[in-house]
C-alpha positions as CSV (number, residue, x, y, z in Angstrom):
1,X,-6.1,-20.3,9.1
2,X,-7.9,-17.4,11.0
3,X,-11.7,-17.2,10.6
4,X,-12.6,-14.3,8.5
5,X,-16.1,-12.6,8.0
6,X,-17.3,-11.9,4.2
7,X,-19.5,-8.8,3.2
8,X,-19.8,-7.1,6.3
9,X,-18.0,-4.2,8.4
10,X,-16.2,-4.6,12.0
11,X,-15.2,-2.3,14.8
12,X,-11.5,-1.7,15.2
13,X,-11.6,0.5,18.3
14,X,-13.6,0.7,21.5
15,X,-13.2,4.7,21.2
16,X,-15.1,6.7,18.9
17,X,-12.6,9.0,18.2
18,X,-10.0,6.5,17.0
19,X,-12.6,4.5,15.0
20,X,-13.7,7.7,13.1
21,X,-10.2,8.3,12.1
22,X,-9.7,4.7,11.1
23,X,-12.2,4.8,8.2
24,X,-11.1,6.6,5.2
25,X,-13.1,7.2,1.7
26,X,-11.2,5.4,-0.6
27,X,-10.9,8.4,-3.0
28,X,-9.2,10.4,0.0
29,X,-5.7,9.4,-1.2
30,X,-5.7,10.6,-4.3
31,X,-7.5,13.7,-3.7
32,X,-4.9,14.8,-1.5
33,X,-1.3,13.2,-2.6
34,X,-1.8,13.8,-6.6
35,X,-2.0,17.6,-6.4
36,X,0.5,17.5,-3.6
37,X,3.2,15.3,-5.3
38,X,2.8,17.2,-8.8
39,X,3.0,20.4,-7.1
40,X,6.0,19.4,-5.3
41,X,7.9,17.8,-8.3
42,X,6.7,20.6,-10.9
43,X,7.8,23.4,-8.3
44,X,11.6,21.4,-8.1
45,X,11.5,21.5,-11.8
46,X,10.6,25.0,-12.3
47,X,13.1,26.6,-10.0
48,X,16.3,24.0,-10.8
49,X,16.0,22.2,-7.9
50,X,15.9,18.9,-10.2
51,X,15.9,18.5,-13.8
52,X,13.4,16.7,-16.1
53,X,16.6,14.3,-17.0
54,X,16.7,13.5,-13.4
55,X,12.8,13.1,-13.2
56,X,12.9,10.7,-15.8
57,X,15.5,8.6,-14.4
58,X,14.5,8.7,-10.7
59,X,10.6,8.5,-11.0
60,X,10.7,4.9,-12.1
61,X,13.4,4.2,-9.4
62,X,11.1,5.3,-6.8
63,X,8.2,3.7,-7.9
64,X,10.2,0.4,-7.8
65,X,11.4,1.6,-4.4
66,X,8.1,1.8,-3.2
67,X,7.3,-1.8,-4.5
68,X,10.2,-3.3,-2.5
69,X,9.0,-1.2,0.5
70,X,5.6,-2.5,0.2
71,X,6.5,-5.9,-0.1
72,X,9.1,-5.8,2.8
73,X,6.3,-4.1,5.2
74,X,3.5,-6.8,4.3
75,X,5.8,-9.3,5.1
76,X,7.8,-8.6,7.9
77,X,5.6,-5.8,9.9
78,X,2.3,-6.7,8.9
79,X,2.2,-10.0,9.2
80,X,4.5,-10.0,12.5
81,X,2.5,-10.9,15.5
82,X,4.8,-11.0,18.2
83,X,4.3,-12.8,21.6
84,X,2.8,-10.0,23.7
85,X,-0.7,-8.8,23.8
86,X,0.5,-5.4,23.2
87,X,2.5,-6.7,19.6
88,X,-0.8,-8.8,19.0
89,X,-3.0,-5.9,19.4
90,X,-0.8,-4.0,17.1
91,X,-0.7,-6.6,14.4
92,X,-4.8,-6.3,14.5
93,X,-4.6,-3.0,14.2
94,X,-2.2,-2.8,11.2
95,X,-3.6,-5.8,9.2
96,X,-5.2,-8.1,11.1
97,X,-8.5,-6.3,11.1
98,X,-8.4,-6.4,7.3
99,X,-7.8,-9.9,7.1
100,X,-11.0,-10.6,9.1
101,X,-12.9,-8.2,7.4
102,X,-11.8,-8.4,4.1
103,X,-14.8,-6.5,2.2
104,X,-15.1,-3.5,4.5
105,X,-15.0,-0.9,2.0
106,X,-13.8,1.7,4.6
107,X,-10.5,0.2,5.3
108,X,-9.1,-0.6,2.0
109,X,-6.6,2.4,1.6
110,X,-4.5,3.4,4.4
111,X,-6.0,6.4,6.5
112,X,-4.4,9.8,6.2
113,X,-3.2,9.6,9.7
114,X,-1.4,6.4,8.7
115,X,0.0,7.4,5.4
116,X,1.0,11.1,6.0
117,X,3.6,10.3,8.5
118,X,5.2,7.6,6.4
119,X,5.3,9.9,3.6
120,X,6.6,12.8,5.7
121,X,9.3,10.3,7.4
122,X,10.7,9.3,4.1
123,X,10.9,12.8,3.0
124,X,12.9,13.8,6.0
125,X,15.2,10.9,5.5
126,X,15.7,11.6,1.9
127,X,16.1,15.0,2.7
128,X,19.3,14.3,4.8
129,X,21.2,13.2,1.6
130,X,21.5,16.6,0.6
131,X,21.0,15.5,-2.9
132,X,17.5,16.8,-3.8
133,X,17.9,16.6,-7.8
134,X,17.8,13.2,-7.2
135,X,15.4,12.5,-3.8
136,X,12.8,14.8,-5.2
137,X,11.9,13.0,-8.2
138,X,12.7,9.7,-6.2
139,X,10.4,10.8,-3.7
140,X,7.6,11.4,-6.1
141,X,7.9,8.2,-7.8
142,X,7.4,6.2,-4.2
143,X,4.3,8.6,-3.8
144,X,2.7,7.5,-7.1
145,X,4.0,4.0,-6.5
146,X,2.1,4.1,-3.1
147,X,-1.1,5.4,-5.0
148,X,-0.9,2.8,-7.5
149,X,-0.7,0.4,-4.6
150,X,-3.9,1.7,-3.0
151,X,-5.9,2.0,-6.3
152,X,-4.8,-1.5,-6.7
153,X,-5.8,-3.2,-3.5
154,X,-9.2,-1.1,-3.4
155,X,-10.1,-2.6,-7.1
156,X,-9.0,-5.9,-6.1
157,X,-11.6,-6.2,-3.4
158,X,-14.2,-3.9,-4.8
159,X,-14.9,-4.1,-8.0
160,X,-14.9,-6.9,-10.9
161,X,-11.6,-6.6,-12.7
162,X,-11.8,-5.2,-16.5
163,X,-8.5,-6.8,-17.8
164,X,-6.5,-9.9,-17.8
165,X,-3.9,-8.1,-15.8
166,X,-6.2,-7.0,-12.9
167,X,-7.8,-10.5,-13.0
168,X,-4.3,-11.9,-12.1
169,X,-3.9,-9.5,-9.4
170,X,-6.8,-10.2,-7.9
171,X,-6.5,-13.9,-8.1
172,X,-2.9,-13.1,-6.6
173,X,-4.1,-11.1,-3.5
174,X,-7.1,-13.1,-3.1
175,X,-5.0,-16.3,-2.7
176,X,-3.2,-14.4,0.0
177,X,-6.3,-13.5,2.0
178,X,-8.0,-17.0,1.8
179,X,-5.7,-19.8,0.9
180,X,-2.0,-18.9,2.0
181,X,-1.2,-15.7,4.1
182,X,2.2,-16.7,4.1
183,X,2.7,-15.9,0.5
184,X,1.7,-13.3,-2.3
185,X,2.9,-10.0,-0.5
186,X,2.8,-7.9,-3.4
187,X,-0.2,-6.0,-3.9
188,X,0.2,-3.9,-6.8
189,X,3.0,-6.4,-8.2
190,X,4.0,-10.0,-8.3
191,X,7.8,-9.7,-9.3
192,X,9.3,-9.4,-5.9
193,X,7.1,-12.6,-4.8
194,X,8.5,-14.4,-8.0
195,X,12.2,-13.1,-7.2
196,X,11.7,-13.9,-3.2
197,X,10.3,-17.4,-3.6
198,X,6.9,-16.3,-2.3
199,X,4.6,-16.5,-5.3
200,X,1.4,-18.9,-5.2
201,X,-0.7,-18.7,-8.1
202,X,-4.3,-19.1,-7.8
203,X,-6.9,-20.2,-10.3
204,X,-8.6,-17.3,-11.6
205,X,-12.1,-18.9,-12.1
206,X,-12.2,-19.0,-8.2
207,X,-14.8,-16.3,-7.4
208,X,-13.7,-15.2,-3.8
C-alpha cells in the first residue's frame, strides 16, 4: 500500500497554469453538462431525430454503458502504472494523486479539460454509426450516468451518507482507497465488481 495524506491538499503540477486547470469546483460538471445534455436530447426529440420510445429504451442502456466504461477505465487505465517514468507520471496525474490525497475536495470530480474531450470523443464515435435515433439518447444516458458517477464520488468523500445505500457505497469506495486498491473499482455501482469478481465488502462501522 502506498502512503496517503488525510485531510490535506497537495500540488500536482509545477506549472501554475496546469495546476489551476487541474482543479474544479464540484458543481461545475453539473452546471455545464445537465443543461447541455437536456438541450441536446430535447432538440433531438423536438426535431424528430429520435423518438420518445427510443429515448425511453436507450437512456438506461447508455447509463449502464457508462458504468461499464467507468469500471473498465478505473481498473485497466487508472491503476496501470507501466514501467517507464512517463507512464508512472501519467498514472500519477490520472489517478495516483487522488489516492495520495483522497480528501482534496478540489479534485473529487473530473476537470472539464479532461471530461469534455472524452464526452466529445464518444459523441464522435457514435456519430459514425449513422443511427442518431439510437445514439443520441444512448449518449445522453452515458452523460447522465457520468454525472451520477461524479456526484457519487464526491459524496463518498465529502459528506456523511444519509441512506443505507450511501453508507454501502461509501464503505465500498473507502475499502478501495485504504484496504484493497485492487478491488472495488465501481464508484457509482457495485454490480460489475460482483460480476467480475473484484468485490470486497468492508465493515460499514469503520470511519475512514
